[in-house]
N, C-alpha and C positions, 0 to 999 in steps of 0.2 A: 504493500500500500504506500509506503514511503516513496518509492520510486515513481509510482503513478502520480502521486501528489506533486512531486518535484517536476515531472514532465509536463503536467497540465499547467502548473504555475508558470513554468518557463515559457510555454506557448502563449499564455495570456499576458505575461509581462512584456514579451516581445511585440505583441499586437497592440496592447493598450497602454503600456508603461508601468514601471515598477511602483510608482506612487498611486496611480489610478486604480489598480486592481486591489480589491480588499480580500481579506481572508473569507468573509461571507460569500463573496462572488465565486471564489475558487471552490468553496464547499458546495454551493448551489450548482455550479457547472458540473461537478463530479457526482452530485447526488449523495453526498455524505454530510455528516455534521461537522461543524467547525471544531468541535471537541476532538474529532478524529485527527484533524490536521495538527492540533496542538499536542497530540500524543507523540508525534514524530518531529515537530519543530516547535521550539519553546515560544517563539514569537515571529512576527513578520520579518524582522531583521535577519533572523536565522534562515528563514526560507529564501529571502532575497539573496543572501550570501551564497547559499547552496546552489541556487539557480544560476547566479553569475559564474560560479566556478564550474558548474556542469557545462554551461554554454562554452566557456573558454576551453575546457577539455575536449569537447566535441570538435570545436574548430581546430585546435592544435593537432588532434589525431588525424583529422581530415587533411590538413595541410601536409602533415608528414607522409601520408599515403600518396598525395600528389607529387611531392618532391621525390619520393622513391621511384616514381615512374620515369624520372630523368628526361623530361621534356626539354625542348629548346628553352633556354632561360627566359627569353622574351615571352614566348607563348605561355610559360609557366605562370607568369603574373596574371594573365587573363583567365587561365583555368582556375586559379585560386580565387580571383575576383568573382567568377561565376558560381563557384562553390559557396562563397560567403553570401552572395546574393540569395542563393537558394536556402541556406540554413537559417539566415536572418530574416527571411521572408521579405526581401526588398525593403529593409528597415528604413524608417524615417529617423530623424535625430531625436524624436520625443523620448523613447525609452532610455537612451543613453543620457539625455539631459536630466531626466527625472532621477536616474541612478546617481548622477553627479551631485545634484542639488539636495536630494533627501537622504542619500546613503553615502556620504562622502568617503568614509573609511573603506567601505567595500569598493567604491569606485577607484580609489587610489591603489588598493591592492591589485585590482583587476588591471589597471593601467600599467603597473609595474610588470605584471606577468606578460601583458601584451607587448610591451617594449622589448623585454628579453627575448621573446619568441620571434618577433619581427626582425630584431637585430641579427639574430642567428641565421634566420632565413635569408636575409639580404646579403650577408657575408658570403654564404655558400653560393647564392644565385649569381652574384657579381663576379666571384672568382671563376665560376664556370663560364660566364659570359665573356670574360677577358680571355680565358684560355681558348675558347672556341672562335674568337675573333668577332663576336657580335657586339662587345662593349669595348670602349677605349681602354688602353692599357694604363693610362695615367690617372685613373679614378682613385680618389681618396674614399675607400670603402666605408670607413667609420663615419665620415661626414655625410656621405650620401645616404646611408642607412638611417641616420638621425633626421636628416631633412625629409626623407620619405615618411618616417613615422609622424613627424610634425604635420606633413601634408595630409596624411590619412586622418589624423585627429581633427584638422581644420575642416575637412569635408563633412564631418559629423556635427559641426557647430552651425546651428540654424541662424545665428546672428551674422555669421560671415557668409553663409550660403543659404539664404531663405528658401524654404521649401516651395514657395509659390514661384520662384524663379529658377530653381535648380532641382530637378528630380534626381534622386539618388542614383538611379541606373545610368543616366547620362553623365552625371557628375563624376562617377568613378571611372568611366571610360575616358572622359576628358583629362582627368588627373593622371591616369596611366600614360596617355599619349604625351602629355606635358612632361612628366617625369622621365620617361624612357628616352625621349628625344635628346635629353642632356647626356645620356650615357652611350648611345649606340654609335657604331661605325657605319660606313656606307652599306655594308651587307646587313647589318643589324636593322638599319632603317627600312630596308626592303621587307624584312620579316615583320617589323612593327606595322608598316603600312598595310600589308596583307592581312595581318591579324586583326587590326582595327576594322578593316572592311568586312571581314568575316563576322565579327561580333555585331557590327551594325546591321548586317543582312539578316542575322538571326532574330533581331528585334522587329523586322518588318515582315 
């Protein structure tokens, strides 16, 4: 039952936001009593923390599986993007904003885990890209990985990218195009242009 509660809560948090969803609503959605939830989670903070960590682990495991397939390093970015879009249900900034505002300690812990994971992924990706001739050999990998993380964080900020002007799906494509153009060689640019076109055609 604990796993079922956690899965349902995570689904609702992603759709409606971590603050917006109440324990009563989770119980009603599952057809159980609120008391049953409290048998497994002491309070909502515990449930939100467990949900955030579950989501991070799902994403981390999924990314590791994609990396193990050893795609072209440029293409890998877009495969991971599409995976994230699917698992996060084309998220808006609202759930993350609510997590940051109302559960700041959980948010900071999650952000630290995210940074470590992305930093590791970027190092490996860029090293492969340089070795294969798709990325420039003079790249400062640590700097680029930090800039990339900062950019990803910014795309989730509705004050910087209002949702009425920037839809998340288009925004992530534009960001990858912008970011990767600073890294690629001539042969890498050809792969990037082709990959962008393929991703755009899938949307139409």
